[in-house]
VOBA-23314 format. One record per atom (N, C-alpha, C): residue in one letter; x, y, z. Coordinates in pm, whole numbers, plus 50000, padded with zeros to 5 digits. Each point is the difference from the previous one (the first is absolute). Layout:
VOBA-23314
AXYZ;...
//
This chain:
VOBA-23314
M428143617086228;M501294997749894;M500494991350033;R500424988549893;R500534987550021;R500784999050105;N500614989450100;N501224994849970;N501354993249964;P500285006749933;P501314998349971;P501014985950034;T500374996050131;T500444997750100;T499174983550001;G498155004450010;G500024983349999;G499844993749952;A499515005849852;A500234993449850;A501364993849943;A501195005050051;A501084990249973;A500384987450115;V499405003050118;V500104991750061;V498474988249947;L499495003449979;L498894990749915;L500704993349913;G500815007749884;G499874993749891;G501764994350053;L500214996950126;L501294997750033;L499154981150033;L499865005550091;L499114987050047;L499194989549896;T500075005749897;T499214990049885;T500744994449940;L501205004349957;L501134992449960;L500094990250002;P500954992950107;P500004989150013;P499034989749918;L498505002850002;L499184990949956;L499825005049862;V500425003749936;V499395003449850;V501884992749952;A501455003450078;A500514990049975;A499674983649997;S499835000450137;S499914985950002;S498724992649933;Q499195007049895;Q499514994549855;Q501135002949961;C500625001349920;C500904999249945;C500924987449927;D499934992550170;D500964989349999;D499194994349954;E498674996850025;E498984986449930;E500535002649870;E500584985449907;E500124987949875;E498945006249930;L499875006849945;L499205001549850;L499284987049947;P499074997149946;P499494984349980;P501164999249863;Q500244994749902;Q500724996249914;Q499044997749856;P499865009449924;P499234998749874;P499664986149959;A499154993149929;A500704986449924;A500415002149916;I500934991449870;I500794997249961;I498614998749834;T500465003749883;T499374996049867;T500504989949942;M499554995449883;M500544991349890;M500425013149901;A499345012350048;A500315008749879;A501265006450059;A500455005950134;A500965001550000;A501774990749979;F499554986149931;F501134991449972;F499935003849856;T499004998249907;T500025004749871;T501175011149942;Q499284997149852;Q500515014249894;Q501145000650054;R500964997350086;R501745010049969;R500424980050028;T501365004849957;T501114986450032;T500765006950144;W500044989650096;W501245004450114;W500634992349997;Y501185009150003;Y501594994049991;Y500735003150159;L500434986250028;L501064999750108;L500495009649994;S500035006850159;S501065010350039;S500625000150078;E499054987450086;E501044999750122;E499454986650062;H500714995350030;H500184984250139;H500815002650066;Q498854998850149;Q500524996850120;Q499804984550084;T501694994150018;T500004989050059;T501084997550096;A499644989850166;A500654998550068;A501405017050032;G499245011449976;G499765014750054;G501195002949883;Q499944992849964;Q501005006549806;Q498825003749867;T500285013849986;T499685007149859;T500964998749961;T499225000449808;T500544999849887;T499005004749919;K500735010149942;K499665006549938;K499674997449826;A498925002849921;A500355003349847;A501124987449880;D500545006849944;D500564990349943;D501164992350095;A500124997550090;A500914995550106;A498764987350039;I498464999349982;I499644990250065;I500564984649844;K500074992250087;K500414984549864;K498035000049971;D500534998549886;D497904995849942;D499155002750008;R500805019249974;R498835009450021;R499124997249864;F498515000550068;F499134995749927;F498595012750027;A499145001749872;A498795004750005;A498864994249974;L498775007550078;L499064989850045;L498645010749843;I499354991249953;I499125006549964;I499014990549980;F498285012950105;F499014990850066;F499155006349885;A499184989249966;A498725000849908;A498875000050084;P498375005949954;P499324997850049;P499104988050004;D500294990349902;D499414989149983;D500724990150111;S501015004250093;S500484988050095;S501255001649956;S500604999949905;S501234995149978;S501675008350012;Y500604993550039;Y500985012649967;Y501204997049889;R501055006849978;R501654992149921;R500995005850154;R500664992749954;R501264998050054;R501005003049918;I501075011650037;I500845000449888;I501345007750047;L500474988149983;L501884999350011;L500425010249974;L500895012950069;L500335014749896;L500734997549920;N501424988950037;N501214995749934;N499824996649869;T499024986850011;T500064990649844;T498805003249936;S498945004050108;S498765008049909;S498764982850001;S500454994450103;S499444985949984;S498485005250101;E498954991049917;E498994999950077;E499074990750006;T499684999350172;T498324991350038;T499425007950009;V498794990949979;V498274998850070;V499934990950097;G499325008150059;G498884996550091;G498645004250043;T499564996250117;T498935008650031;T499815005850116;W499635007550062;W499985013650093;W498625000150081;Q499575002950159;Q499245002750008;Q499775009150171;L499525012750008;L500025002250166;L498454989250076;T500255001450158;T499854995150019;T499725004250191;G500024997650082;G499945005150138;G499605015850038;S500004998050088;S499835016850094;S499985012849856;D499185002950039;D500015008749842;D500854999649917;N500244983649941;N500914999349869;N501254998450021;R500274996850136;R501515010350002;R501114986450027;R499394989549945;R501194989049996;R499665000249829;L501184997549921;L500254994649832;L500344990249975;H498834987449958;H500824987649949;H499894998449887;L501964991849923;L499925000349941;L500364981249933;I499424996049914;I500574989249962;I500585005649824;D500904986950054;D501385001549846;D499424986449906;P500565003849858;P499394984849910;P500174990750077;T501244994750038;T500024987950069;T499214995050121;G499325007350037;G498705000350159;G500695010750111;D501214997250019;D500575008150124;D499555008949984;Q499755001450170;Q499085015150051;Q500965006350060;Q499675014950061;Q500755007350082;Q498965007850003;D500365008750180;D498805007650041;D500845011650039;F499355010549975;F500735015050026;F498965006250110;Y500175011250085;Y499315011450046;Y500105006749987;V498855015049871;V500165004949979;V500645012350100;E500515005450080;E499895011450089;E499715006649924;G499825004849824;G499545013749959;G500355000949811;V499645008349972;V499625001649867;V499475011149939;N500285006649932;N500025012449908;N500205005449853;S499595008849958;S500555002449833;S500934998749992;E501474999850094;E501364999249974;E501064988050087;S499214994650087;S500994993750045;S498494984650092;L501064990250036;L499794987650030;L500964991150104;Y498794998450144;Y500854999050104;Y499614985850077;L500964987349958;L499424984650058;L500804996450093;Y499364991750094;Y500494994750129;Y499864986049918;Y500984985950052;Y500374992149956;Y500794993650162;S499064984750015;S501024989150060;S500294987649954;N501414994549949;N500234990249951;N499454989850082;N499944985149962;N499934991250020;N501204997250082;T501065004950018;T500734996950180;T499715010750085;G498725005949956;G499695019250104;G500415004950011;Q501425000649949;Q500345012049953;Q499345009949912;A499795017950027;A499525009549953;A500645006149950;G499435006149859;G500625014949919;G498585005049931;S501445010649928;S498545008749933;S500294998949834;F499135010549942;F500425006249909;F499065006349928;V501005012449946;V499125010849996;V500695005249841;F498574999549927;F499764999749887;F499535016249904;R500795005449943;R499705011149977;R499334993349790;I499685018349948;I499324998649867;I501355005149965;V501105008950064;V500904996949832;V501034992450051;R500714997449850;R501404988250061;R500655005650025;
//
């Protein structure tokens, strides 16, 4: 006959080992160009200096459309004016998004995550102030 108390004690002794392994961060998957393309990304949230601005309250709110040929379109939603530039993913696991606008200005973002509905970008501007953008596929 088995000892149920012994099995319970053994189970309790192994619980911390299993729990400690759950605390380890899993490696994040590499970002792909396909995750960016075939969607229109609408700026839904902007955070900077501890302030969060959402949706239509964002001044100069825009949408981004990334194409597989490494071009992108930035559309200002209040005027529908458009600019075209180039984009590329670089860095570890393609987590650096590098944009070049038509005037040659360059911007770099850290891609925190992207899925079929949301795109999360972090940046540091030329004064060192950090911020983030959240894009969604619905306006």
